[in-house]
C-alpha positions as a Markdown table, in Angstrom:
| # | Residue | x | y | z |
|---|---|---|---|---|
| 1 | Met | 121.3 | -97.0 | 38.0 |
| 2 | Pro | 118.7 | -98.9 | 35.9 |
| 3 | Phe | 118.9 | -98.8 | 32.2 |
| 4 | Glu | 115.5 | -98.3 | 30.6 |
| 5 | Leu | 114.5 | -98.0 | 26.9 |
| 6 | Asp | 111.4 | -96.2 | 25.7 |
| 7 | Leu | 109.8 | -96.9 | 22.4 |
| 8 | Ile | 109.0 | -94.0 | 20.1 |
| 9 | Lys | 105.2 | -94.3 | 19.4 |
| 10 | Asp | 104.7 | -91.1 | 17.3 |
| 11 | Lys | 107.0 | -88.9 | 15.4 |
| 12 | Ile | 106.3 | -85.9 | 13.1 |
| 13 | Glu | 109.0 | -84.7 | 10.7 |
| 14 | Phe | 109.1 | -81.7 | 8.4 |
| 15 | Phe | 110.8 | -81.5 | 5.0 |
| 16 | Glu | 111.4 | -78.8 | 2.4 |
| 17 | Ala | 113.1 | -78.7 | -1.0 |
| 18 | Met | 113.3 | -76.6 | -4.2 |
| 19 | Thr | 112.1 | -79.5 | -6.4 |
| 20 | Leu | 109.7 | -82.3 | -6.0 |
| 21 | Glu | 112.4 | -84.9 | -6.8 |
| 22 | Lys | 114.6 | -83.6 | -3.9 |
| 23 | Leu | 111.6 | -83.6 | -1.6 |
| 24 | Glu | 110.7 | -87.1 | -2.5 |
| 25 | Lys | 114.2 | -88.3 | -2.0 |
| 26 | Lys | 114.4 | -86.7 | 1.5 |
| 27 | Val | 111.1 | -88.2 | 2.5 |
| 28 | Asn | 111.9 | -91.7 | 1.2 |
| 29 | Gln | 115.3 | -91.7 | 3.0 |
| 30 | Gln | 113.7 | -90.8 | 6.3 |
| 31 | Ile | 111.0 | -93.5 | 5.8 |
| 32 | Glu | 113.8 | -96.1 | 5.5 |
| 33 | Asn | 115.5 | -94.7 | 8.6 |
| 34 | Asn | 112.3 | -94.8 | 10.6 |
| 35 | Gln | 111.6 | -98.4 | 9.6 |
| 36 | Ala | 114.6 | -99.3 | 11.7 |
| 37 | Leu | 112.7 | -97.8 | 14.6 |
| 38 | Leu | 109.6 | -99.8 | 13.7 |
| 39 | Leu | 107.7 | -96.7 | 12.6 |
| 40 | Lys | 105.4 | -96.6 | 9.6 |
| 41 | Val | 103.9 | -93.6 | 7.7 |
| 42 | His | 100.5 | -92.7 | 9.2 |
| 43 | Ser | 99.8 | -89.6 | 7.1 |
| 44 | Val | 101.5 | -87.1 | 4.7 |
| 45 | Ser | 100.6 | -83.5 | 4.1 |
| 46 | His | 102.3 | -81.3 | 1.5 |
| 47 | Gln | 102.2 | -77.7 | 0.3 |
| 48 | Thr | 103.7 | -75.6 | -2.4 |
| 49 | Ala | 104.7 | -72.0 | -1.9 |
| 50 | Val | 106.0 | -69.3 | -4.3 |
| 51 | Met | 108.7 | -67.1 | -2.9 |
| 52 | Asp | 110.7 | -64.6 | -5.0 |
| 53 | Asn | 109.6 | -66.3 | -8.2 |
| 54 | Arg | 110.8 | -69.6 | -6.9 |
| 55 | Val | 108.7 | -72.6 | -5.9 |
| 56 | Leu | 109.3 | -74.2 | -2.4 |
| 57 | Tyr | 107.9 | -77.6 | -1.8 |
| 58 | Ser | 107.3 | -78.8 | 1.8 |
| 59 | Ala | 105.9 | -81.9 | 3.4 |
| 60 | Val | 104.9 | -83.1 | 6.9 |
| 61 | Val | 105.1 | -86.8 | 7.6 |
| 62 | His | 103.5 | -88.4 | 10.6 |
| 63 | Phe | 105.1 | -91.7 | 11.7 |
| 64 | Lys | 103.4 | -94.1 | 14.1 |
| 65 | Ala | 104.6 | -97.3 | 15.7 |
| 66 | Glu | 103.5 | -100.6 | 14.0 |
C-alpha cells in the first residue's frame, strides 16, 4: 500500500465571536496554525450582525499555499 501525501492548496475558514477582540484572537491563532501547513492569508471578509440586541462579529479567511 503506497503512502502518499497531498498538499493543501486552498483552505477557507469561518469564525464568529461576540467581541472584536475574541474574533481577532481566533483568527490570529488559526493564522499561526496554518503557517505550519505553509498556508498564507489570501483574503479576509468580515461582517457584523445584530441579533436580540447583541452584536455578532464574523469573518471568513481564505488561505492559499505559498
